[in-house]
N, C-alpha and C positions, 0 to 999 in steps of 0.2 A: 765345534768350531763349525760356522759355518759353510754350507757345501761350494764350491767356486769350480768357475769353471775356466779353461784359458782360451782367451780369445785372440782376435789380432795381434800380432808383434808380442807374445805372449803373455798380455795385459787380462788379469783373471777379474771375472765377473763374478761377485757376491749375489747372488738368487735370493736371498733373505733379502736383501735391500730393492729387490725388483716391486713395484708398484703399478698397479693398473690405473689407465685415464681417469683422472679425475670426474670426467662427461659419467662415467656409470655406476659413481655414486649417487650424482644429481638425478641419475636414472631411477636409480634404485630407490631414493627418497621418495623420489612422485610415486613410485609403484606404492610406497607404503602408505602416505599421506592416505592415497585412494583408497586401499585398503580400511584404512581407521576410519574415513569415512563412512564406507559399506556397512561396517562394523557397527558405528552409533547408530546408523541408519536400520539395522534392521536390531538392534538390542536397546535403544531407546525409549520405552512405553511411549510417550510424545510421539514420537517418529514414525508409529504403525507400520512397521515393516517396507519402510518405504527404500529403492535401493540407488546409490546415487548416481550410477554410471549404465544401469542395467533398465532395460524396461520391464516391468514386471506385468502391464497390462494389455499387452498385445497393441499398442499404440501405431509402435512402427514397424518396418517391415525387416530389420535387425533387431539384434539381440539387446544392441545398445540403446540410451537417452539420447536421441538424436539432436533433441532439444536443446539438451542443458551440454552436449559435447560443444555444437554451435555456440555458445555463449561463450564456453567458456574460451575459445577459439578467440573469437570475435574482441569479446575486451580485454587481450591482452595482444593481440597482433598491431594497434595502432601504436601503443606505450613502446612495444616490443621493438618496433623500429626505430624510433628513439634511442632504446638500449643497444642496439648495434653498432650507433658513432658515440652513445655513452663508452661502449666498452673499450673501443677505440683510443678515447682519451683516457680510459683509465689505467688500459697496458702501457700507456709512455707515464706512468703515476703521477696522472693529474685528475680532475675533477670538471666537470661544468654541470653548474644548476642553473641554467638559462634557458635552458630544453622547454619546461613546460610552457613558461609566459612566451616562448619563442613560438611556442603552436597558436598560442592567440594571435600574435601580433601577423603572421602569417595568414590568419587563418580570414584575420578582417582585411588583409591587402590583396589574398588573393579571392577572395568571396566578393570583393566592391566590383572588381574586376570580370567579372564571373555572372554578374547577371543581365536578366531577360529584360528585354524593354515591359512586354505586356504580361501581364499576371489575370486572368481571365476576357481579357478585351481591355484591359484598363491599364494605365499605365502603373508602372512598379511600385509601388508605397513605399518600398524601402529603399529607393535607390540614393547612391551617393552621390556618384557623379551625374553627370547630362547625359545624352543619347550615343554621345561619339565613345561612352563607354560602355554600353549594351552592345547584348550578343556577339558580343567577340569570339573568334577563334576560341576554343579552351586553352590553345598552346599558350598565349598572351598570359591570363592567371595562372598558370603552374609555373612560367619562366619567371614572371615577375615576385611568387612566393619563393621560387627557388633560389635564385639572385639574391633576393635581403635575408634569405636566410646565411645564405655563401657571405658576405658581408656580414655579418654579426658573426661568422664564425674568427673570419680572418681578424675581426677588430679582438676577437678573444685572446685567437693566437701571437696576434701584434705585441698586444698588453703582457703577456704571460712570457713570451718568450726573446720579446725585445727590450722589451721594459722590466722585466725580472718581476712582475705582479705577482705573489700567489695565485694560483688557480681557484681558489675558494675565492677569495676577494673579487676577481678581473670577472669572474661567470655572476657571482653573488650582486656587482654591481648593474652589468647585464641584463642579471635577471628582473631588478626593478625597471629600469631603460626600459624593457621587451615591453611590461606588464604597462608601461604609462606607456607607447607606443599603440599597445591594443585600445586604453581606455580614450586616446586623443584620437582617433583616426575615424572614427563616425560618434564623437560624443559620447561614448560610450553606450551608443543604440545599436542593439542587433544588425545584423547587414544577410538579409534572404534572396530567395528566389533567384537563384540560380538555373542557369542555361540546365538542357538534359546533358548535354555532352559533358558538364562539369560535374554535376550529380550523379554520373557513373562512374566517377571516380574510385569513390565509397559505396558501391551501391551492392546488397549483398551482402557477399562473402570475398568481394576483392579485394580490402584491408588485409585478409590472410593471404590473397594471394601475392599481394605488394610486398606483404612482412616475409614469408616463402622465399619468392624470389631473390627477394635483396639481402636474405641471409644465404643463400648459396651462391650469392656474388662476391659477397664481403667474407664468405668465408673461404673461399679461393685465393682470393687476393690478399689477405692474412697469413694464408699456409704457402702460399707459391709466388708471389712475388717481392718486387725489391722492397716497396713499400711495406708491406707484415713484417718483411725481417728486420728492416730500422727499427718500426714503430716498438717492436720485441728488443732491440737490441738499446734503445734510448728507455724502456723503463726500464730494463735491467742493470743495466750503468751508464748515467747518460754519459759520465765523463769520460766512457771508454770508448763511448760509440762516440763521440766528437774526434779523440786519439786516432779512430779507426776513419776517419776522413767523413762522416755524415752530417752532412750538413742538419745539426739539431734544431737551428732555430727554422730554418724553411719548413722543416717535415714536421716540426710540434703545430705552426698555422696550416699544413696542411690541412692536420691532424681534426684540427679544431673546426675547420672549414668542413671538412665532409661530417662532421659532426653535428654540425647548426645546421647543413644543407639539408639531413637527413629530420632531423627536428622540423625542418619549415615542412619536408614531405607531408611529413604528420599531420602536420596542421590544414593541410591542402585535403590529403583524405579524410581527417574529421570533420571537416565543415562540408565536405561533400557527402559523407554517413551523414550526418545531422542537414542538411540541406539549409543551415543557416550557420554565421558566424556570432558568435560574442565576445565579448574581451573578458569573459570569466573560464572561456575554457582554459585544460591545459595544468587544470588548480593539482597540484600533488605529483605530477606526471615525470618530472626529472627526478624526484625522491623513488618512484615507482620503476623507474628506466636504473637509477641507480642499484637499486635493491635486485633486479633482474641479474643484472651483470655480479652482482656480491655475490646472490645466491648459486649462480650458475658457477664458481669457481675463478671469479674474475680477481684476482690479489690487487688490494688498495694500494700495496707497496709498487706497482707495477710489475711489468716483464711478464705475466704468467696469463693463460686463461684463453678460452676459445670462441667464436660466434656457434658455436654449438652449444657450447656450456651457455651462455646468455640464452639460446631460443630455448632450452631443457631449464634455464630460472626462469624462464617468461610462464612457462607449464605450469611451474611446480606454484609460481605466486595467481594463477589462473584457477586451477584448483581449490587451491587453499579458500579465497575470494570466493567461489563458487560454493565452497565445500564448508565456509560461516555461514551462508546465504542458506544453503541447505537444510542445516540444523538449527534455521533460526537463531542465529545469532543476533545479538542486537547492534545498530551499525556503532556504537560507543566500543563495544567493548572489542568491534573487528579492526578498526583501528589499534586499540593498546595491544590488539594481538600479533597485528602485520608488522608493530614497531619490536615486540619482543624478537619474533623471527628474526628480522632484519639487523639486530644485535647480535642475535646468535650463530646467524652467518657471518658475521665478522671475528669474532671470538672464534669458530671456527677455521675459519680463514688462518687467525693467526696461530692459534693450534699447529694447526697445518704447518705451517710455514716454519714453526719452530722445530718439529719431529722431520721434518725434511733436512734443515738445516744439520741437525743431532746427527744423522746418520752419514 
């Protein structure tokens, strides 16, 4: 018989049903993945005893391979910002497929308003508008991009909450619309030469700073505010949430608006980092953002998960992508492997839900 102890009001607690946070499972998986890549590097003949994360050639002041660590963190930071918004959408039992093209559309819009008038003393050859749109204060392109993202999110939320269009269909339609806007904005031509203040937004390790800062903010919001409680309640049981007095329609619109605003900010950071904007930016970003959330323990059926889990999921994706490059895996095989990993994460999520329900 399972060992039990009495709690408040005489209720019994079964220790055998006690589970540790799912975030610890993800952290453990991250450690195991790093160890596996280390073993491959040390044992595979063609790797010649290379180390995945450690400095074995005294190139750095620390024992770690700082260059690879920076690459891992940087390559997930921008998509991670999108994943923070996608996480909130999935917790409501929704989905958002429009974030990747939204990144491209926002990048084009923001960069067109962030251009400098002169390049090496000559007129900007990539100018989209006249001199009135040159050398503007950095707040103008940033606000323009964020407002555009918020508007797209509000439209998504309205279609889903008011008109009852399935999230997959509504956001898939917006996926195509945003990609079309990105292509139309400058006739498919790249937009370059931003002001120094705009370029600073994504310079160096700034994408990581934004990602960490936003992750902390939304972890606190989801854990300690009414907004977070209502988000989880809607995802757990929408009808019960409605019966308890939550304005489900309004809240869904808010969630999708926040998610798209975060995706728009990711577009601003990406264009700033690349010092250019192109209509093809953000390809597959929506899929990787969803993968980060799912690997991080966010249930696709809604009502469960955390921002911390998504951050860990982002690190898992980053380590795997960097590890595949490290072991010289062909790019086509990398995509196949990543697809398999995403499917495995969903299967694991389904198994975990069945196991929890059985208890």
